[in-house]
N, C-alpha and C positions, 0 to 999 in steps of 0.2 A: 552157466549154471543157473538154473530156472530158482529164484527165490522161496517158490513153494512146496521145494523139496529139501532146500536147508533146514536142517533140525534144530538151527538156532534160532530164536526170536529175540527181536529189539526189548529193551527194558525202559520202564520210564524212570526207575530209581535202581541206585546202587546198594550195596549193602552199607547198614545205617553205620558199621564199625570201619567204612573204607574213607578214608579224607584225602588222597592223593587225587587229583584231576585225571592222570594217565588210567589209574585203574577204574576210576569212576566211569569214564567214558568207553575204555576197553571192554567192562562188564558188563554194561548199558548196551554195547552194539554186538555181544555175542562173540568179541574176539577171544575173551579168555573167561576161566571159570576159576575162582579164590577157593582153594581148597582148606587154607589156613593162612594165617601170618604169614608172608612172605614166601607163600607155595601157592603159585597159579597152574594151571592146567592151559593149553593153547588149544582153541576151538579151529574150524574149519578156516574161517576168517582171517583168526588172528597167526595160524600156522602158514598160510601163503603169505604173510608179510614177513615173518620171521625167515622164510625161508628165501624170500627176496633179498632181504637184508645179509644171510649166510651167502648167497650167490656173488653179490657185490663185493664182501671182504674174500671171498674165495679166489674170485678172477684177480683182485689186486695181490693177494698173496702169493699166489701161482706167478704173476709176472712180477714179484721181484723175486722170484727164485724159491719160494717157500716148497718144500714136500709135506702133501696131507697124511697124516697118519690119525688113528684112533685108537686113544690109549685106554688101560682099564681104569673103572670108576674105583675099585678096591685097591689102596695102597698096602704092603707089606709095613708091620711096625718097625721092624728093625730098620727100613730105608730112612723113615722118621727121625728115627734114634740117633742115625749117623749124622743128620744134620742138626740135629739139636731141637727141630721142631715139633717133636711128639711133646713136649712138657710146654715150650716156649709158645706157641702157638693156639692161643684162647679159644678161638672160635672153630677150631680143628673137631668135627665129629669122629667119634670113636666107637666101632660097633666091634661086638663079641659074637661068636658062634657058639655052639653047643657045647665044643671042647673048650672053650674057653681063650681061644685064640683070639687077637686082637687085631683088628685092618683099620685105616682110616680111609673115609668116604673122602675123596679128591676133592681139594678146594683148590689148587694147583698141582703143576706135573712135573716139578723139577727134581722132584725123589723119584720119579717112573722114567723120563726120558734120558737123565744120565746115565743111569745106571744099564739102559740098553743100549747108548753110544757107546760103552765101552766095549762092546763087541763086535764093534764095525770101524772105530778110528784110532788109528795107532801112530800114524805120520801126519806130518806137515802137509802133505799131497792130498788125504782124506779132509782136508777143511779149505775153506767155511763149508759150512752146513746150515740151512736154515729149515726149522721143521713144526708144521705148526697142524692146528687140531680144532675141531668146533663141537663142543662135548658140553653135557650138563656138569656142573660144579656144584657142591654142597659146602656152606660156610653155617656155623651157630650164630647167626645176625641176630643179636638183642633189640635192634632199632627196624625190626623190619616193619614199618610203618610208611613207606614211600612206592606202594605198588609194586608195579614190576621194576623199580629202580633199583630197589635194595632188597634181593631175596635170599631165603635161607638155600632153594634149588634155581640155578640159575644156569640158561647156556651162554657159554663162552669161547670165542677163539684166543686160543693163546699160544704165540709163538716163541720159541727158543732158538737161539742163534749160536753158532760156536765158530770159534775163532782162533788161528795162530799168534796174531798179533795186534797190538792196541791199534793202530794205524787201519786194518783190515776191517775190526771190530767199528772204529767211528767211522768210515765209510759208508758201510752197512745200517748203521745207527741212524746218520743224518739221513739215507735214503728212507729209510721205515717213517721218520717224521714227514715227507713228501707224501708217501704212501696212505697215511693216515688222513692227511688233508684230503687227498684225494677222495677216499673213502666216507669222508663227511660230507664234502661236495656232493658225492652220488646220491646221497640218502636223504638231502634236501637241506641240511644243517650247518653248512659250512661257513654260511656268511655270519651266522652266531657264534663259531665255535674258534677257540685262541689254545696256540700253541702256550701251556703255562709251566713256569719252572715251580718244583716242588722240592722237599724235603728228600734226601736222598738216602737218609739212615744210615746206618754205621758202616755202611762200606763204597758208599758213593756220594760225591757232593751235590749232585741233583738226581732226581728223576725228573720225567717231563709227562705233564698229565696234558690231555686235550679237554677242554671245560667249555659247555655249551651256557650261554648267557639264558637265564631264565629268573624271575621273580620268585619262582617254586625251588629254586637251587638250594642245596645244605651246605656247599662251600662258598667263602667267601674269598672271589680274588681280585686283582689290583690289574687294571687294563691299559695299555698302552694301543691305544686303536690307532696311530699313525704306523706304528712298528708292526702291529700284529700278534704282539705276544703279551702275556701276563706272568704276573707272580703269584702264587699263593700266599694266601694272608700267613701261614705257619713260617713260611721264610722271609718275609718281608722287613728287610732291614738296612742301613744305610751302606754296610758291606755287600749285600745282594746287588743292591742297586748301582753299586759303583762297577760291578764285576760285568752287568748286564748291560751299563750304558744307559741304565734307564734314570728319568726324574720324575721323582716323588710326585710334585705339581701336576705334573702329565698323567697322572694315573687317575683312574677313574674306578672306584669301589663298585663291584658288581657281584649278586648272587648268581652262582653258576653250577652244573650238573657235571660231575665227571663222567666224558662216554669213554675213556681209552687212555692207555697209559703205556708207556717205553721205559725200561730201566737195563742199566747196565749192572749186571751181575757180577763182574770181574770173575774171580777164581772162588765166590762163596760156595758153590755147591758143585764145581768140579772136583777141587781138593777133597772131601770127604769119601768122595767115592775114587778116587785117583785118575781120575778122567784126564789124561793126559798124551804128547804126542812128542816123535823125536823129530827134531830137525835136521838140516841136509848136513851137520856134525854130530850127528846121532847123540844129541845133547836133548834130555829130557823135561819138556816144560808142561805146567797145568794149564787148560784149555780155559780162554777167554768167553762169557756167556753174555747174553743179554737175551731180555725178556718182553713181549711185546702182547699186551692185552686188550681186547674189545667186549663188553657183556656186549650179546644181541641184545636180549629181552629189554636190560637199561637204555640201548640206543632206540627200540621201537617206543620205550615208554617217554624217553626224551622226546622225539617227535611229535608226540601227541600232546606232550607239556608245552611245547612252544608253538605248534603249527594248528593248535585248536581255537576255534571260537565259541561264544553263548550259542551255537546250535550243534556243535558236534567235532568231529575228527575233520582234519583236512589234509589226508595223505600226497604226499609228493609222489608223481608219477612212476617214478622208478622203485618205488617198496609197494605200492596202492595194492591192495587185494585181488581188484580187476581195475582196468582201464574205462570201463563206461558202465554206468548205473542206468539200463533200459526200464522204463516205467510205460506200463501201458495202463490208461485212464478210462475207467467205467467196462462196463460187460458187454458192449456193442458188438457183435459178431465180427463187423468189417473193421473196427479199430483193434481187436486181438487177432485177425489175420493181417493186418496192416503191421502189428508188433512183431507177429512172429518172424513174416520176411525181414524185419529189420534185423532181430536177433539172428537169423540163420546166414545174412549177409555179413554181418560183423563178424559171426564164427568162421565163417570161410575165408575172409580175409585175413586172418589172424589175430584179431582182437579178442582179449579176455574180457566176457560181459558178464554181469549178474543182472540178469532178468526179474525184474518183480512183476510177475505174473498172476500176482494173488487178487483172485476175483472177489473175493469178499471183503478187501482193503480199501476203505475211502483215499479221494486223491491227498487230502490235506496229511493223513499219517503215511503214506507214502514218500509226500515230499519231506516229512519231519524224518522218517527214517533214512532217505538219501543224505540228507544233511548230516546226520548224526554218523552213518557208516563211512562218510568223507570221501567216495571214491571221484577221482578227479572230474569225469566227464557225467554229466546228466542229460540222457536222452529221453523224450516224452513223446511217445504217441498219443494222440487225442482227437476229439471230435474238431478242435480249434486247429491243429497242425494239419490235419489231413484235409481241411478247405483249403489251405495255402500249399498243399502237395508236397508235404514235406514233414519233417519231425523237428521239434524244438529242443537244440541243444544249448547247454548252460555249463560254464566251469565250477567246479564246487568254490571257487574263489571270486564268482562275479554275483552281482546281484540280479541280472535280467538275461533271459536267454534271448536267441532268435531261430526263425523257422528256416530250415535251410534243407535242399532235397539230400534224398538219400545218397547219391553219387559224391554230392561236394560232402557227406558225413564220412564216405568211406576214404575220401583223399585227405579228411581234415586228421581223422583218428588213424595214426601209425600203430601196427604191432610192435 
């Protein structure tokens, strides 16, 4: 993509009411646009990042046996009344049409997926099954002040698994712990993310969160770095430590951002809808369920929070909007011609390139924009690089670049 054709522009300042670093940098870079507190639009660069995160999640869900669907955002009121959440869920958006009919805007999809499954599951032979989607969710979030970490409208991957036996559920649930670790590793924050024990609410002893360490986090967790696990502050007591074989003195208090969670639902949602199966003896049983969530925007915002510096964003190669940011310095025809040659060579090799071909922009501003946008490799064509018969390449994480030939560049940057 030619940067001269990109309709978004970088800016020096974020909105005055924006206090979170993730939103500040993403707005300044033209990745997102703030509509109101907790509501953001994703612009071309931001959408590319979001889609790459979604593709990584999708690949791992498919490997785990998940089947992808796209469920409705409008939810019948009666479904939510059956589970008791129409009145109990305080952040549920309720919408009325001109006839007075009320529906909910989906914050989660147990009330939709369970009734659907009643049409297809009746026997133990139909189980297990795991169904997921990547879709916008809506929650009446009153604390929407953390940029895209905490939104009123947000994109989420939610998976629901259905099982005949506790053993089968436990096997799948434990597999999902590893799947989630792989996802966070692939998006570049695995080294900072811990499986964290949290309260399971009224129907399960524990849920499991995945928390990423950052000073900007909203949660407090206690980490055993040797074992690679943590405990959320709300469940930290001697009984829990004993059950988990943890020693309080070895736990380090940290601030963190929750980037995912997995939950044992048992029969909380299958029973209200009579979602059941018959076993080999023709006996009827309620189906056991689990749910597994990751917020895509929250994950994107977390990456920005933990992998940025005072110059801007530092995208991991796996989710960067482009692999290479190509800069042409100066308006000399020979320089521009060489930059065009490099651009076309990279495209032909299958490399994703953002080409800063803006003739009216000075070198200092181009460098500042490159640092802000955070694309992994910066490649510069200038009078100096041409004297050395090459291009200057620098990783976003490096202080200095080096001049290499175009042939070497093509070997070094793999699509």
